[in-house]
C-alpha positions in Angstrom: -4.2 19.2 -12.9 -5.5 15.9 -14.4 -8.1 13.8 -12.6 -5.5 11.3 -11.6 -3.4 14.0 -10.0 -6.3 15.2 -7.9 -7.1 11.7 -6.7 -3.4 11.0 -6.0 -3.2 14.0 -3.8 -5.8 12.4 -1.5 -3.4 9.5 -0.9 -1.1 11.8 1.2 -1.8 13.1 4.7 -2.6 16.8 4.5 -0.1 17.7 7.3 2.7 15.1 7.0 2.6 14.7 3.2 3.2 11.0 3.6 1.1 7.9 3.2 0.3 4.6 4.8 -1.2 2.0 2.4 -2.6 -1.2 3.9 -2.3 -4.1 1.4 -4.9 -6.8 2.0 -4.4 -8.5 -1.3 -2.3 -11.5 -0.3 -5.0 -14.1 -0.7 -4.4 -14.6 -4.4 -0.7 -15.3 -3.9 -0.7 -17.1 -0.6 -4.3 -18.6 -0.2 -5.3 -18.9 3.5 -2.4 -16.9 4.9 -2.3 -16.8 8.6 -3.3 -13.5 10.0 -5.2 -12.4 6.8 -8.2 -14.8 7.0 -10.7 -12.2 8.3 -10.6 -9.1 6.0 -13.5 -7.5 7.8 -11.6 -7.6 11.1 -8.5 -6.1 9.5 -10.4 -3.3 7.8 -12.0 -2.5 11.1 -8.4 -2.3 12.6 -7.4 0.0 9.8 -10.2 2.3 10.7 -8.6 3.0 14.1 -5.6 4.8 12.5 -4.9 7.5 9.9 -4.3 5.1 7.0 -4.6 6.7 3.6 -5.2 3.6 1.4 -6.4 0.0 1.5 -5.5 -2.4 -1.3 -7.8 -5.2 -2.2 -8.3 -7.7 -5.1 -11.4 -7.3 -7.2 -13.6 -9.9 -5.4 -12.7 -8.5 -2.0 -13.3 -5.0 -3.3 -16.8 -5.9 -4.3 -17.5 -7.6 -1.0 -15.8 -5.2 1.4 -15.8 -1.8 -0.2 -18.7 -0.6 2.1 -16.6 -1.4 5.1 -13.6 0.8 4.2 -13.3 4.1 6.1 -14.4 6.9 3.8 -11.2 8.8 4.4 -9.1 5.9 3.0 -8.6 5.4 -0.8 -9.7 2.1 -2.2 -6.9 0.7 -4.2 -7.7 -2.1 -6.7 -4.9 -4.7 -7.2 -5.1 -5.6 -10.8 -2.2 -8.1 -10.9 -2.0 -11.6 -9.5 -0.3 -15.0 -9.5 -0.1 -17.8 -7.0 2.9 -19.2 -5.2 2.2 -22.6 -6.9 2.9 -21.1 -10.4 6.0 -22.0 -12.4 7.7 -19.6 -12.0 6.2 -18.3 -8.8 7.2 -14.7 -9.5 4.9 -14.6 -12.6 2.2 -11.9 -12.4 -0.7 -11.5 -14.8 -3.5 -9.0 -15.1 -6.7 -10.3 -13.4 -8.6 -7.0 -13.8 -8.5 -3.9 -15.9 -8.6 -0.3 -14.8 -12.2 0.2 -16.0 -13.4 -2.8 -14.0 -11.5 -1.6 -10.9 -13.2 1.8 -11.4 -16.7 0.1 -11.7 -16.0 -1.7 -8.4 -15.4 1.6 -6.7 -11.6 1.9 -6.8 -10.1 5.3 -6.3 -6.7 4.0 -7.6 -5.3 0.9 -9.2 -2.1 -1.1 -8.6 0.0 -3.3 -10.7 2.8 -5.7 -9.8 6.0 -6.1 -11.9 8.9 -8.4 -11.1 12.0 -7.6 -13.0 15.3 -9.5 -13.9 13.5 -12.7 -15.1 12.3 -14.2 -18.3 8.7 -12.8 -17.9 9.8 -9.2 -17.3 8.9 -8.0 -20.8 5.3 -9.2 -20.5 4.8 -7.7 -17.0 6.3 -4.4 -18.2 3.9 -4.4 -21.2 1.0 -5.1 -18.9 2.0 -2.2 -16.7 2.3 0.1 -19.7 -1.2 -0.9 -20.9 -2.7 -0.3 -17.5 -1.1 3.1 -17.1 -2.5 4.2 -20.5 -6.0 2.9 -19.6 -6.1 4.2 -16.1 -4.9 7.7 -17.0 -7.5 7.8 -19.8 -10.1 7.2 -17.0 -8.5 9.8 -14.7 -7.3 7.1 -12.2 -3.8 7.1 -10.6 -1.6 4.0 -10.8 0.6 2.5 -8.1 3.4 0.3 -9.5 4.8 -2.3 -7.2 8.1 -3.3 -8.7 10.7 -5.7 -7.3 13.6 -7.9 -8.5 12.6 -11.5 -8.5 13.9 -14.5 -10.5 16.3 -17.3 -10.7 19.1 -15.0 -11.7 18.6 -12.6 -8.9 21.2 -13.3 -6.2 20.2 -10.5 -3.8 16.6 -9.2 -4.1 17.7 -6.1 -2.1 20.7 -5.3 -4.4 20.8 -1.5 -4.4 21.4 -1.3 -8.2 18.3 -3.4 -8.8 16.1 -1.5 -6.4 17.3 1.8 -7.8 16.4 0.5 -11.3 12.9 -0.4 -10.0 12.4 3.1 -8.7 13.5 4.5 -12.1 11.2 2.2 -14.0 8.1 3.3 -12.1 8.7 7.0 -13.1 9.9 6.2 -16.6 6.8 4.1 -17.4 4.2 6.6 -16.2 3.2 5.3 -12.7 1.9 8.0 -10.3 3.6 6.3 -7.3 6.1 3.5 -7.1 6.5 0.9 -4.4 9.8 -1.0 -3.9 11.6 -2.9 -1.2 14.2 -1.0 0.7 17.7 -1.8 -0.4 19.4 -1.1 2.9 21.8 1.4 1.3 20.4 4.7 2.5 22.7 6.8 0.3 22.0 5.2 -3.0 18.3 4.7 -2.2 18.0 8.4 -1.3 19.6 9.4 -4.6 17.2 7.2 -6.6 14.2 8.5 -4.7 15.4 12.1 -5.1 15.8 11.6 -8.8 12.3 10.1 -9.2 9.6 12.3 -10.7 7.0 10.4 -8.6 6.8 9.5 -4.9 8.3 6.2 -3.7 6.9 4.1 -0.9 8.6 1.2 0.7 7.1 -2.3 0.7 7.4 -4.8 3.5 8.0 -8.2 1.9 7.7 -11.5 3.8 6.9 -11.4 7.5 10.0 -11.1 9.7 10.5 -12.6 13.1 12.1 -9.5 14.6 9.7 -6.6 14.3 12.1 -4.1 16.0 14.7 -4.5 13.3 12.0 -4.3 10.6 10.7 -1.0 12.1 14.3 0.3 12.1 14.5 -0.5 8.4 11.3 1.4 7.7 12.5 4.4 9.7 15.8 4.3 7.7 13.9 4.2 4.4 11.7 7.1 5.4 14.7 9.1 6.5 16.2 8.4 3.0 13.2 10.0 1.3 10.5 7.3 1.1 7.0 9.0 0.9 5.4 6.3 3.1 4.8 2.6 3.3 2.8 -0.3 1.7 3.3 -3.0 4.3 1.1 -6.0 4.8 2.5 -9.3 6.2 4.8 -7.7 8.8 1.7 -6.0 10.3 -1.0 -8.6 9.8 1.1 -11.6 10.8 2.6 -9.8 13.9 1.4 -11.4 17.2 -0.2 -8.0 17.9 -1.3 -6.6 14.6 -2.9 -3.5 16.2 0.4 -2.5 17.9 2.4 -3.3 14.7 0.1 -1.0 12.6 0.3 1.7 15.3 4.1 1.6 15.1 4.1 1.9 11.3 1.7 4.8 11.4 3.8 6.5 14.1 7.0 6.1 12.0 5.3 7.5 8.9 3.2 10.3 10.4 4.8 11.0 13.7 3.7 10.6 17.3 1.7 13.8 17.4 -0.6 12.8 14.4 -1.0 9.3 15.8 -2.0 10.6 19.2 -4.4 13.1 17.7 -6.1 10.3 15.7 -6.4 8.1 18.7 -7.9 10.9 20.8 -10.4 11.6 18.0 -11.3 8.0 17.8 -11.8 7.8 21.6 -14.1 10.9 21.4 -16.2 9.2 18.7 -16.5 6.1 20.9 -17.6 8.1 23.9 -20.1 10.0 21.8 -21.5 6.7 20.4 -21.9 5.3 23.9 -23.7 8.5 24.9 -26.0 8.2 21.9 -26.8 4.6 22.7 -27.8 5.8 26.2 -30.1 8.3 24.6 -28.0 11.4 25.2 -27.4 12.4 21.5 -26.3 11.3 18.1 -23.0 9.7 17.2 -20.8 11.5 14.7 -19.1 9.8 11.7 -15.5 8.6 11.2 -12.8 11.2 12.0 -9.6 9.2 12.3 -8.5 10.0 8.8 -8.6 13.8 9.5 
């Protein structure tokens, strides 16, 4: 087992074998995005649930690493690009794997958008990061999606399946892709992948119920978990949205066990403040 394999194993819940990754890296792309202004508040919310990873840009990693629950892996987002860029789907490396590791990352992530004129450069960036990260014993999450002027349907099953294959072929340890909506072909591509595949959320949707149904379908088709941000953080009730995603991924029993453990911790802390004992540490991550 390589060092990156050992770290990757921590990204998956010991009983369900699945993962919930909470991306908080939207500030580079979107700026002051509604719902994601206060990272400390969102990290505190993450600490209420069995979430296995939190993804941050390098500046936020330096500022907020100490706030992350100890059971959640710190994932450094190495890629970036703003929505003001021409073209807006361009992504460049803002950070290397070594810098991410110095900042305290347990894992690094790169973004690649295919089917456009910048695809070759983004793929080359990904290849370089995979080589560097594995040399340091750090696992790599590749977030791959079809985006570009020639892309008619960003959820085209053939394009999504190609993204899944790319992640494995180019050495990523885990691949994140949008769900195509075609359970049969998605399941075949996931089943053929040599690395786990998680489903990404994309832009916030007005109807969360249908979004949750999409996540459930992707999980039933073989997805190993989720990497969903805006559909949680921009929900009118982010806590309830995150609770629902965790329930879909890990099941009701694990969710309720985590909530019961958190309630016990809170009660113990109240008792400690009253002078009746000492408060234990975080337990929500099991």
